C-alpha positions as protocol buffer text, in pm:
chain_id: "A"
residue {
  index: 1
  type: ASN
  ca { x: 15533 y: 2913 z: 12773 }
}
residue {
  index: 2
  type: THR
  ca { x: 15408 y: 2546 z: 12711 }
}
residue {
  index: 3
  type: TYR
  ca { x: 15154 y: 2404 z: 12484 }
}
residue {
  index: 4
  type: SER
  ca { x: 14981 y: 2077 z: 12454 }
}
residue {
  index: 5
  type: GLY
  ca { x: 14735 y: 2021 z: 12193 }
}
residue {
  index: 6
  type: GLN
  ca { x: 14649 y: 2021 z: 11808 }
}
residue {
  index: 7
  type: PHE
  ca { x: 14852 y: 2165 z: 11552 }
}
residue {
  index: 8
  type: LEU
  ca { x: 14784 y: 2237 z: 11174 }
}
residue {
  index: 9
  type: PHE
  ca { x: 15089 y: 2362 z: 10930 }
}
residue {
  index: 10
  type: GLY
  ca { x: 15289 y: 2428 z: 11259 }
}
residue {
  index: 11
  type: GLU
  ca { x: 15034 y: 2659 z: 11396 }
}
residue {
  index: 12
  type: LEU
  ca { x: 14820 y: 2582 z: 11712 }
}
residue {
  index: 13
  type: HIS
  ca { x: 14490 y: 2489 z: 11560 }
}
residue {
  index: 14
  type: GLY
  ca { x: 14214 y: 2291 z: 11722 }
}
residue {
  index: 15
  type: HIS
  ca { x: 14189 y: 2224 z: 12101 }
}
residue {
  index: 16
  type: GLY
  ca { x: 14471 y: 2278 z: 12324 }
}
residue {
  index: 17
  type: VAL
  ca { x: 14608 y: 2398 z: 12674 }
}
residue {
  index: 18
  type: PHE
  ca { x: 14842 y: 2705 z: 12667 }
}
residue {
  index: 19
  type: HIS
  ca { x: 15048 y: 2781 z: 13008 }
}
residue {
  index: 20
  type: TYR
  ca { x: 15152 y: 3130 z: 12998 }
}
residue {
  index: 21
  type: GLY
  ca { x: 15506 y: 3203 z: 13153 }
}
residue {
  index: 22
  type: ASN
  ca { x: 15329 y: 3477 z: 13381 }
}
residue {
  index: 23
  type: GLY
  ca { x: 15111 y: 3194 z: 13556 }
}
residue {
  index: 24
  type: SER
  ca { x: 14779 y: 3229 z: 13306 }
}
residue {
  index: 25
  type: LYS
  ca { x: 14644 y: 2944 z: 13153 }
}
residue {
  index: 26
  type: TYR
  ca { x: 14397 y: 2899 z: 12838 }
}
residue {
  index: 27
  type: GLU
  ca { x: 14239 y: 2586 z: 12760 }
}
residue {
  index: 28
  type: GLY
  ca { x: 14001 y: 2570 z: 12452 }
}
residue {
  index: 29
  type: GLU
  ca { x: 14001 y: 2635 z: 12083 }
}
residue {
  index: 30
  type: PHE
  ca { x: 14258 y: 2776 z: 11895 }
}
residue {
  index: 31
  type: SER
  ca { x: 14254 y: 2866 z: 11487 }
}
residue {
  index: 32
  type: TYR
  ca { x: 14589 y: 2932 z: 11343 }
}
residue {
  index: 33
  type: GLY
  ca { x: 14777 y: 3041 z: 11638 }
}
residue {
  index: 34
  type: VAL
  ca { x: 14525 y: 3254 z: 11814 }
}
residue {
  index: 35
  type: ARG
  ca { x: 14258 y: 3174 z: 12071 }
}
residue {
  index: 36
  type: GLU
  ca { x: 13928 y: 3159 z: 11845 }
}
residue {
  index: 37
  type: GLY
  ca { x: 13593 y: 2984 z: 11973 }
}
residue {
  index: 38
  type: HIS
  ca { x: 13508 y: 2850 z: 12299 }
}
residue {
  index: 39
  type: GLY
  ca { x: 13756 y: 2852 z: 12580 }
}
residue {
  index: 40
  type: SER
  ca { x: 13855 y: 2935 z: 12952 }
}
residue {
  index: 41
  type: LEU
  ca { x: 14111 y: 3171 z: 13039 }
}
residue {
  index: 42
  type: THR
  ca { x: 14240 y: 3171 z: 13400 }
}
residue {
  index: 43
  type: GLU
  ca { x: 14477 y: 3466 z: 13498 }
}
residue {
  index: 44
  type: LYS
  ca { x: 14744 y: 3428 z: 13748 }
}
residue {
  index: 45
  type: ASP
  ca { x: 14539 y: 3609 z: 14036 }
}
residue {
  index: 46
  type: GLY
  ca { x: 14255 y: 3347 z: 13979 }
}
residue {
  index: 47
  type: GLU
  ca { x: 14008 y: 3538 z: 13771 }
}
residue {
  index: 48
  type: THR
  ca { x: 13842 y: 3299 z: 13541 }
}
residue {
  index: 49
  type: TYR
  ca { x: 13670 y: 3401 z: 13208 }
}
residue {
  index: 50
  type: GLN
  ca { x: 13469 y: 3107 z: 13011 }
}
residue {
  index: 51
  type: GLY
  ca { x: 13313 y: 3178 z: 12686 }
}
residue {
  index: 52
  type: SER
  ca { x: 13393 y: 3293 z: 12327 }
}
residue {
  index: 53
  type: PHE
  ca { x: 13707 y: 3415 z: 12198 }
}
residue {
  index: 54
  type: HIS
  ca { x: 13783 y: 3576 z: 11875 }
}
residue {
  index: 55
  type: ASN
  ca { x: 14120 y: 3670 z: 11758 }
}
residue {
  index: 56
  type: ASN
  ca { x: 14278 y: 3621 z: 12097 }
}
residue {
  index: 57
  type: LYS
  ca { x: 14022 y: 3846 z: 12283 }
}
residue {
  index: 58
  type: LYS
  ca { x: 13715 y: 3782 z: 12493 }
}
residue {
  index: 59
  type: HIS
  ca { x: 13419 y: 3809 z: 12232 }
}
residue {
  index: 60
  type: GLY
  ca { x: 13074 y: 3705 z: 12239 }
}
residue {
  index: 61
  type: GLY
  ca { x: 12898 y: 3560 z: 12549 }
}
residue {
  index: 62
  type: GLY
  ca { x: 13080 y: 3430 z: 12854 }
}
residue {
  index: 63
  type: LYS
  ca { x: 13115 y: 3428 z: 13255 }
}
residue {
  index: 64
  type: MET
  ca { x: 13379 y: 3596 z: 13436 }
}
residue {
  index: 65
  type: THR
  ca { x: 13462 y: 3480 z: 13788 }
}
residue {
  index: 66
  type: PHE
  ca { x: 13668 y: 3725 z: 14006 }
}
residue {
  index: 67
  type: PRO
  ca { x: 13920 y: 3645 z: 14295 }
}
residue {
  index: 68
  type: ASN
  ca { x: 13682 y: 3819 z: 14549 }
}
residue {
  index: 69
  type: GLY
  ca { x: 13402 y: 3570 z: 14444 }
}
residue {
  index: 70
  type: ASP
  ca { x: 13187 y: 3817 z: 14222 }
}
residue {
  index: 71
  type: LYS
  ca { x: 13052 y: 3655 z: 13894 }
}
residue {
  index: 72
  type: PHE
  ca { x: 12953 y: 3840 z: 13587 }
}
residue {
  index: 73
  type: GLU
  ca { x: 12760 y: 3680 z: 13285 }
}
residue {
  index: 74
  type: GLY
  ca { x: 12692 y: 3887 z: 12954 }
}
residue {
  index: 75
  type: ASP
  ca { x: 12869 y: 3981 z: 12649 }
}
residue {
  index: 76
  type: TRP
  ca { x: 13195 y: 4092 z: 12554 }
}
residue {
  index: 77
  type: ILE
  ca { x: 13344 y: 4275 z: 12223 }
}
residue {
  index: 78
  type: LEU
  ca { x: 13710 y: 4279 z: 12196 }
}
residue {
  index: 79
  type: ASP
  ca { x: 13790 y: 4228 z: 12541 }
}
residue {
  index: 80
  type: GLN
  ca { x: 13568 y: 4479 z: 12669 }
}
residue {
  index: 81
  type: ARG
  ca { x: 13218 y: 4414 z: 12869 }
}
residue {
  index: 82
  type: GLN
  ca { x: 12936 y: 4521 z: 12641 }
}
residue {
  index: 83
  type: GLY
  ca { x: 12575 y: 4542 z: 12693 }
}
residue {
  index: 84
  type: HIS
  ca { x: 12326 y: 4372 z: 12917 }
}
residue {
  index: 85
  type: GLY
  ca { x: 12481 y: 4164 z: 13201 }
}
residue {
  index: 86
  type: ILE
  ca { x: 12423 y: 4031 z: 13541 }
}
residue {
  index: 87
  type: LEU
  ca { x: 12648 y: 4051 z: 13833 }
}
residue {
  index: 88
  type: GLN
  ca { x: 12629 y: 3813 z: 14128 }
}
residue {
  index: 89
  type: CYS
  ca { x: 12821 y: 3886 z: 14459 }
}
residue {
  index: 90
  type: PRO
  ca { x: 12900 y: 3641 z: 14707 }
}
residue {
  index: 91
  type: ASP
  ca { x: 12640 y: 3744 z: 14942 }
}
residue {
  index: 92
  type: GLY
  ca { x: 12383 y: 3678 z: 14690 }
}
residue {
  index: 93
  type: THR
  ca { x: 12322 y: 4021 z: 14581 }
}
residue {
  index: 94
  type: VAL
  ca { x: 12231 y: 4036 z: 14198 }
}
residue {
  index: 95
  type: TYR
  ca { x: 12267 y: 4341 z: 13975 }
}
residue {
  index: 96
  type: GLU
  ca { x: 12142 y: 4369 z: 13624 }
}
residue {
  index: 97
  type: VAL
  ca { x: 12385 y: 4588 z: 13433 }
}
């Protein structure tokens, strides 16, 4: 793992970029060592989430782009999609879920 960014009292705190050993990357806000606030998480397979984080988890409004080109915009609670959202497929089909 590698990190470049701000620290506070030896903890990741403020804006930074964290490259995980598994090939994933997070760029955004940290609070005392955890993802907190707005950020972008790109997984090794190309799946990308841009939105809010709380205590290292997707939490609040965000947008997810999947490797197949599907895009989902909606809300997350503790890493799980919750409530109303919109799924747009590469062929232009749109679903409200």
